[in-house]
N, C-alpha and C positions, 0 to 999 in steps of 0.2 A: 452754603452759601446764600440759602432762603432765610436762615435762621439770624443770620447777618445784617440783613438787608434793612428790615425795619428799623434796627439798632442803629446802623448805618445816617438814616435819612433822619429822626431824630436826633444823632449827634449833630447832623449838620444844620438842623433847623435852631437848637440849642447853640452852635457855633456862630451862626447868623446870629442871633439876638447878642450874644454877649459881644460881638463884632460890633454891631450897631451901636451897643453903651459904649464901648471902648473909642468909636468913632466920635461921637458925639462931646465925649469927655476933650477928646484930644483937637476938635476942630472947638471946641469951645461955644458951638450953637446948638439949636435946637432944630436942629435940621434931621427929622426923622425919615428922608429920601433915601432911604437905603433897601433895595429892593422890595 
């Protein structure tokens, strides 16, 4: 479990960044007010 935790955290950070990009594309605005 200890080995998976840092990997999970980095994966969540990457997911948040990717989702922010997708959100920007979908909304069509330069709204970086995400997290």
